[in-house]
N, C-alpha and C positions, 0 to 999 in steps of 0.2 A: 660883368665879365670883360676882359680886355681883348686886345687884338692879336695879331699874328706874332708868334715867338720870333724874336731876333736874337739869335745866338751870337755873342761877341766872338771876334776872331782872335783875341789874345789867348794866351796859354792858360787853360783851366781856370776860368773866371769863377767868382763866387756869386755873381749876380746875373740875372737874366733880364733883358730889357725888351720892350715892345717897339716895333717900328711900323706896324701896319694895323689898320682897323677895318671894320665893316664886314667883308666877305666871310672871314673866319667865324664871326659871331654866329652866323646862321649855321655853319658846320658844327660849331662847338655846342650849340644849344638845340640841335636837332632832336627829334623824337627818338626814344630808345629804339635802336635798330633791332627789328624783329625779323628773323628769317626762319623759314620752315623747311622741312623735308631733309632728306639725307641721301648722299650719293656714295657714302663709304660703306664698306662691309660692316656687318654687325660686330664682328670681333674688333675691328679698328675703332668703331664707335665706343665700345666698352672700354677699350684701352685709354682713349682720350678722356672719357667721362671719369674714369678712375683717377687719371693723372690730375684732372682739375680738382677733384674732391680731396686729393692728397695734400694740397697746398692752400687750403681755405683760410688758415690762420697764420699768415706770414705778417707779423706785426712789427718786427724790428728790422732795421737796415742790416744789422749784423747777420740775421737769419737769411735775409734775401741774398746778401753777398755770399754766404756759404752755399746756398742752393743754386745760384745762377752760374752757368758754365760758359757763357759767351765771353769771348775775348774783350769785346766792347759792347756797352749797353748804355742807353739813355732813356729814362722814364720822366716825362714832363707833364706838369699840371698847368694847362693854359688858363685856368680860371684864376689861380693865384700867382701865376708866373714863377712857379717853383720847380726846380729840379729835384725830383724825389729819389732818384737813384742815378748814379753816374759811374761809369768805369771806362777808362781809356778814351776820353772824349775826342782826342785828336790823333789817335793811332790810325794810320792809313791801312786799310784792309780792302780786299776784293769785295765788290758789292753784289756780284752775280746778277740775278734778274731784277733786283731793285733798281738797276740801271734804267729799266724801262719806265720808271717814274719820270726821269728827265726827258726821255724820248717822247713820252705822251705829252708832257708839258710843252715841249718845244713845237711838236706837231700842232697842238691846239693853238698856240700863239701865232703860228705861221699860216694856218689854214682855217681856223675856226671850226674844224671838223667838217668842212665842206669839200666837195669834189669826189672824184673817183680815181682808182688806181688800177691799171692793167699789170698783172704779174709778169715779170720778165724772168728769163732763166737765172740771172744773177741773184734774184731775190730768193731763190730756192737753194742756193749754194751754202747751206748752213745745216747744222744739226736739226733734223726735222721736228716739227710740232706733232702732237698727237693726231691732228687732222691737218696735214700739210697743204699749203697752197698749191694750186696747179698753174703751170705756165699758160698764159693767155686768159686766165680768170680775171674778171673785172669786179672789183668790190669797192664800196664806198669807203672813204676815209674813216667814217664812224665805225663801220664794221671791222676795219683793220685795227683800230685802236681798241675796240672791244676784244679782239683776238689777243692783242698785246697785253692788256691789263687783266683780263679774265683767264684766258688760256695760257698766258705767258709765252706766246708764239714767237720764236726767233725769226722765222721767215717774214712775219708781219712787221717786225722791227726793221728788217732790211728794205722791204717794199716801201714802208713809210719814209724811211730816211732817204732813200734814193729818189722817190717821187717828189718829196718836199723840197730838197735842196739841190737836186740834179745829180748828186752822187753821194754815196755813203761817206767817203772822207770829208766832203764839204759839210754834211750834216753833223758829223762828229766834231768838226771844228767849231760849229755853232753851239753844240752841246757844251764844249769847254768854255767858250766865251760866255754863255749864259751862266754857267756855274761860277765863273769869276765875277760876273755882275751881281750875282746873288750873295757874294761873300763866301762862297764855298772854296776857300783857298787851298784846301788839302784834297781836293777832288780832281781826278783826271780821267777822261774817258778815251777808250781806244775803239770801241764799237758801240752800236745802239742797243744791243741785247744783253750784254753782260757775260758772254762766254770767255772773253779775254781774261787772262790771269793777272795777278798782281805783278808777276815778273815781266809781263808784257806792257805794264803801265796803267792798267785799269784799277782805280782805287778811289775810296772815299772814306769818310769818318762818320761816326754816329752823329756828331754835331752838324756836319754838312748835310747828311742824308735827311735829318729831321727838317732842315730848312726846305729841301727839295720836296719832301713829303707834304709839308704844310702848304706850299705853293700849289701843289696838285689838289689838295683838299679844298682850296679856295675856288676851284672850278667845279660847279655842281655836276656837270655831265661826267667829268672824270671821277669825281668822288662816288657817284652812283655806280659807275662801272666797277670800282674797286670793292663794292659790297654786293655785287650781283653774283648769285650762285651758279647760274647756268645761262649760256647764250646759245641760241639756235638760229642759224642763218641758212638760206638755200641759194645755191648758185647753179642754175640749170637743173639738172637731175640730182645734184649732190646736196645732201643735207649735212651741215656741219654743226656738231654739238660740242661745245667746250664747257668744261667745268672749272670753277674757281679752285685754285690750289690751296687756299687758306682753310686748313682743316678745323680751325676754331670757329669759323663762320657757321652759326647755327648750333654750335656746341657749347661755346663759352658765353655766359650771360653778358649781353651788351656789346658783343663784338661787332665792329663796323668796318669801314673801309680799310683795306690792307693790301700790301704787295709782298709776296714771298720771293725767295731766291735760293738757289742751291747750285753749287758745282763742287767737284771733289776738292779743289783747293780752297775755295771760299767757305765751304761748309754751309751751314744754314744762315741765311740773312733774312731780315724781316723789318717792315715798317708798318705799324698798325695803330688804329684808333679804336678805343673802347669807351663806352658811355654807360653810366648807371645813374638813375635818378637825376637826369639832366646834367650830370657832371662828367665831362670827357677827360680822358688821359691819353697821351701819345707815347708810343714806345718804338725804339729802334734797336735792333740787335745786329751785330756783325760777328761772323766766325763763331757760330754756336754749334755744338754737337747735336742739340735738340731744341729748336726754337719753340716748339709747342710747350715743352716743360718750362723753359726760361720765361716765355711770355706769360704763362699761367702764374708762375711764381711772382713776377714783377707786377702784373695787373692786380693780383690779389693783395700784394703788399701795398700798392698804390691806393687801392680803394679802402683799405684799412686806415691809411693815413687821412684820406678824405673824410672818412667816418669820424675819426678822432677829432678832426679840426672843426667839426660842426658848421661847415660852410653851407649856407642855404642853397638848395638846388636851384638851378636856373630854370625858367619856364621853358618847357619843351616847345619846339617849333617843328612843323612838318617838313620833311625833306622835299 
């Protein structure tokens, strides 16, 4: 198996090259992700189980292209360095909460996930999370990043940005500089949580977002958060329980780390890794009316291609 995908910056290339080695090997050869339990209603479980079984035999690219509704999509096989499916690789679109992947990556690089943050009034001046932060609350950076990646908490994004760089605008500037350094030339951030619209300047492409996603997967602690179903933390007398927004986690065979996103304008966005028999595939979707259906179609198609290629499975390694 090879290293980290390096997506070229030219227009719609036909080849995929590698530029990094080592850390991604562990991520790509990790043991089959097994998760248990359910936090969804039985009816919702039945709906997604039915949807998954409806697309079990997606064997042709034509059929996948007919079924997938996302405006932009990229399915990549890091074992063979092949793009298995691509649509509008460089079309700039709103990322919604997949923005938080860059936020988490930058916080990790600047803090090592060490330290504590006291919540200020400005941190809560955003569309609230399901379990909103309280002014004066003191949490570790690790707890806030868990809130960010598992619960997709917008207030956690503001608290992390402000505390890490001194101000949210300063952090966003560093997000854009980091994106440029990574070769994400069609990406621009306006905020650290993804609520800003495309008209406000928040944008990325499936090519760029896959680069960012892979960089996050190279960090074991962040990768583990992205595949955690539930996080429970206690602050004083307050018990905070957050659930992963990835509905395919524990429902779709082999589903691993992923980050979801949605706003009215961006529609569904998604960056996900899935693995079967030691063979990982990576998927990015932007502007999808139904990311669960699109992801199921493309992963089923991708694993059919892997099966046809008769590539030996990589030896599984524990996470």
